[in-house]
C-alpha positions in Angstrom: 151.5 104.2 84.2 148.9 105.7 86.7 146.6 102.8 85.9 149.3 100.3 86.7 150.0 102.0 90.0 146.3 101.9 90.8 145.8 98.2 89.9 148.9 97.2 92.0 147.9 99.2 95.0 144.4 97.9 94.9 145.5 94.4 94.4 147.2 94.4 97.8 143.8 95.1 99.4 142.8 91.6 98.3 146.2 89.8 98.3 147.0 90.6 101.9 143.8 89.2 103.5 143.7 86.2 101.3 147.3 85.4 102.2 146.8 86.0 105.9 143.7 83.7 106.1 145.3 81.0 103.9 148.3 81.0 106.2 145.9 80.5 109.1 144.3 77.5 107.3 147.8 76.2 106.6 148.6 76.0 110.4 145.4 74.3 111.1 145.7 71.7 108.4 149.4 71.1 109.0 148.3 70.1 112.5 145.7 67.7 111.1 142.5 69.7 111.4 140.7 70.9 108.3 139.3 74.4 109.0 136.3 75.0 106.8 135.2 77.6 109.3 137.7 80.3 108.0 134.8 82.2 106.5 132.9 82.3 109.8 136.0 83.3 111.8 136.6 86.1 109.3 133.1 87.4 109.9 133.5 87.3 113.7 136.9 89.0 113.6 135.7 91.7 111.2 132.5 92.3 113.3 134.2 92.8 116.6 137.1 94.7 115.1 134.9 97.1 113.3 132.5 97.6 116.2 135.6 98.5 118.3 136.6 101.0 115.7 133.1 102.5 115.8 133.1 102.8 119.6 136.5 104.3 120.0 136.9 106.3 116.8 138.4 109.7 117.6 139.6 108.7 121.1 143.1 107.7 120.0 145.5 108.2 117.0 144.2 106.4 113.9 147.1 103.9 113.5 146.9 103.1 117.2 143.2 102.5 116.9 143.6 100.1 114.0 146.3 98.2 115.8 144.1 97.7 118.8 141.2 96.8 116.6 143.4 94.1 115.0 144.2 92.7 118.4 140.5 92.6 119.1 139.8 90.7 115.9 142.7 88.3 116.6 141.3 87.6 120.1 137.8 87.0 118.9 139.0 84.8 116.1 140.9 82.6 118.5 137.9 82.3 120.8 135.6 81.4 118.0 138.0 78.9 116.6 138.0 77.0 119.9 134.5 75.8 119.2 135.8 74.1 116.1 138.8 72.8 117.9 136.7 71.3 120.7 134.3 69.7 118.2 137.0 68.3 116.0 139.6 67.3 118.5 137.8 66.4 121.7 134.4 65.3 120.3 136.0 63.8 117.1 133.2 65.4 115.1 133.2 65.6 111.3 135.4 68.6 110.7 133.6 69.7 107.5 130.2 69.7 109.3 131.7 71.5 112.3 133.2 74.2 110.1 130.0 74.6 108.1 127.9 75.1 111.2 130.3 77.8 112.5 130.1 79.6 109.1 126.3 79.6 109.2 126.1 80.7 112.8 128.6 83.6 112.3 126.6 85.4 109.7 123.4 85.1 111.6 125.0 86.1 114.9 126.6 89.3 113.5 123.4 90.5 111.9 121.3 89.9 115.0 123.9 91.4 117.3 124.3 94.5 115.1 120.6 95.0 115.2 120.6 94.7 119.0 123.6 97.0 119.5 123.0 99.7 116.9 119.5 99.2 115.7 120.5 98.2 112.1 121.7 95.1 110.3 125.1 96.7 109.6 127.9 98.4 111.5 129.0 101.7 110.0 132.4 103.1 110.6 134.9 105.7 109.3 137.9 104.6 107.4 140.7 107.0 108.5 143.5 104.5 108.3 144.9 104.9 104.7 148.5 106.1 104.7 148.9 108.6 101.9 152.7 108.3 101.9 155.2 106.5 104.1 157.9 109.1 105.1 161.2 108.7 103.2 160.2 105.3 101.7 157.5 106.9 99.6 160.1 109.1 97.9 161.9 106.0 96.3 161.4 106.1 92.6 158.8 103.6 91.2 159.0 101.3 94.3 157.7 104.2 96.5 154.7 104.7 94.3 153.9 101.0 94.2 154.3 100.1 97.8 154.6 103.1 100.0 151.8 105.4 98.8 148.1 105.1 99.3 148.6 102.0 101.5 147.6 100.5 104.8 149.5 99.2 107.8 147.9 95.8 106.9 150.2 95.4 103.9 153.4 95.4 106.0 151.9 93.3 108.8 150.8 90.7 106.2 154.3 90.5 104.7 155.8 90.2 108.2 153.4 87.4 109.0 154.4 85.6 105.8 158.0 85.6 106.7 157.2 84.6 110.4 155.0 81.8 109.3 157.7 80.3 107.0 160.2 80.5 109.8 158.0 79.0 112.5 156.8 76.2 110.2 160.2 75.1 108.9 162.8 76.4 111.3 161.5 75.8 114.8 160.8 72.8 116.9 157.2 73.9 117.3 156.8 73.8 113.5 158.4 70.4 113.2 156.0 69.0 115.8 153.0 70.6 114.2 153.8 69.1 110.8 154.4 65.7 112.4 150.9 65.8 114.0 149.4 66.5 110.6 151.4 63.7 108.8 151.8 60.9 111.3 150.1 61.7 114.6 150.6 58.1 116.0 154.4 58.4 115.4 154.4 61.9 116.9 152.5 60.6 120.0 155.0 57.8 120.3 157.8 60.3 120.3 156.2 62.1 123.3 154.4 64.9 121.4 151.0 65.9 122.8 149.0 65.7 119.6 145.9 67.2 121.1 147.8 70.2 122.4 149.5 70.7 119.0 146.2 70.5 117.1 144.6 73.0 119.4 147.6 75.3 118.8 147.2 74.9 115.0 143.5 75.7 115.1 144.0 78.7 117.4 146.6 80.1 115.2 144.3 79.7 112.2 141.6 81.5 114.3 143.9 84.4 115.0 144.9 84.9 111.4 141.4 84.4 110.0 140.0 86.9 112.5 142.7 89.4 111.5 142.0 88.7 107.8 138.4 89.6 108.2 139.2 93.0 109.5 142.0 93.5 106.9 139.6 92.7 104.1 136.7 94.9 105.1 138.3 98.1 106.3 139.8 99.3 103.0 136.9 98.4 100.7 133.8 99.7 102.5 132.5 101.8 105.4 130.0 99.4 106.8 129.9 95.7 107.7 126.8 93.5 107.3 128.1 90.1 108.2 129.5 89.3 104.8 133.2 88.7 103.8 132.3 88.0 100.1 133.3 84.4 100.2 136.9 85.2 100.8 137.2 82.5 103.5 136.5 79.9 100.9 138.7 81.6 98.4 141.5 81.5 101.0 141.0 77.7 101.1 141.5 77.6 97.3 144.7 79.7 97.8 145.9 77.3 100.5 145.3 74.3 98.2 146.9 76.0 95.2 149.8 77.0 97.4 150.3 73.4 98.4 150.3 74.2 102.1 153.6 76.1 101.8 153.9 79.8 102.8 155.9 80.9 99.7 153.5 79.2 97.4 150.6 80.6 99.2 151.9 84.1 98.6 152.1 83.6 94.9 148.7 82.0 94.9 147.3 85.0 96.8 148.8 87.3 94.3 147.1 85.5 91.4 143.7 85.5 93.0 144.2 89.0 94.4 145.0 90.4 90.9 142.0 88.7 89.4 139.7 90.1 92.1 141.1 93.6 91.5 140.6 93.3 87.7 137.0 92.2 88.3 136.4 95.5 90.2 138.3 98.0 88.0 137.9 96.5 84.6 136.0 99.6 83.3 139.1 101.8 83.7 141.6 99.4 82.1 141.6 100.4 78.4 142.0 97.1 76.7 139.2 95.6 78.8 136.9 98.6 78.6 136.8 98.4 74.8 135.5 94.8 75.0 132.3 96.2 76.6 131.5 93.0 78.4 128.8 93.0 81.1 130.2 93.7 84.6 129.0 90.3 85.8 131.6 88.6 83.6 134.4 90.3 85.5 132.7 89.7 88.8 132.8 86.0 88.4 136.4 86.1 87.2 138.0 85.3 90.6 135.7 82.3 91.2 136.1 81.0 87.7 139.8 81.2 88.1 139.5 79.3 91.3 137.6 76.4 89.6 140.1 76.3 86.7 143.2 76.3 88.9 141.8 73.7 91.3 140.9 71.4 88.4 144.5 71.3 87.2 146.2 71.3 90.6 144.0 69.0 92.8 145.6 65.8 91.4 149.0 67.0 92.6 147.7 68.0 96.0 150.2 67.6 98.8 147.8 67.9 101.7 149.0 66.6 105.1 148.2 62.9 105.2 146.3 63.0 108.5 144.3 66.2 107.8 140.7 65.7 108.6 141.2 62.5 110.5 140.3 62.5 114.2 143.2 61.2 116.3 142.5 58.2 118.4 145.3 57.8 120.9 144.4 54.1 121.4 145.3 53.3 117.8 148.9 52.6 116.7 
């Protein structure tokens, strides 16, 4: 039973950032802009959030520090996403190329900046943010052990964002307009909706969530950051596609990929996997192999927004 607790608790370390970043990609693509730059935005968000933690560690309570660091990551993610928004919306650039360029720049920028600021290619920090036990809730049988012990504030914020995203997308006028811009921008424009403004909003929301996702991914799994988020920005795109651009489906897709990622890291302590004595590399490729298999069987039924990736020309009707 202890192994099950351990696997479930560690799965959340991967499920939550994947879900948050995929939700960010959903808002961008629902507005009509494909955001390949999620990986780069995660890197930027993680870098500035972790550097903030390093600077102000010990100056405020740990949970307050991590909340402020999350706000820093969100802010920098929004700022960085504006480059993609401007290139894709105003300049009508190829959105895949724009996103790829931002991904390449982010990794190089963080390594160079880290070397300038701290004299090394990585930012070291202390992880003092794990919550050993949530008062009262941690005492609930079974559920308390699974969800309210050895956890992070990120888990509850991620679940709150899932519910909020579903509400905003399907229950608000903003969500209706956003979806209209991703499906039929000309019709939305004719109805008086500012397509450019809505697409900027979609990309900025994706930047906020991807920046947050970068910090959420890195803090629990390491104590240094060297400009790498392990390809989870691209994995989040797979979660988005597998989840069919719907928040509830994205959650279950994130659970699937999060569990496979966890198994790849802790296979040696799972009895029925340990006896197989397979090379560790086999388990390391498991999440990415699962991605390829799932996309192979689901891509034909893809329900992507019809206008996603297409620059909007106001003159066309």
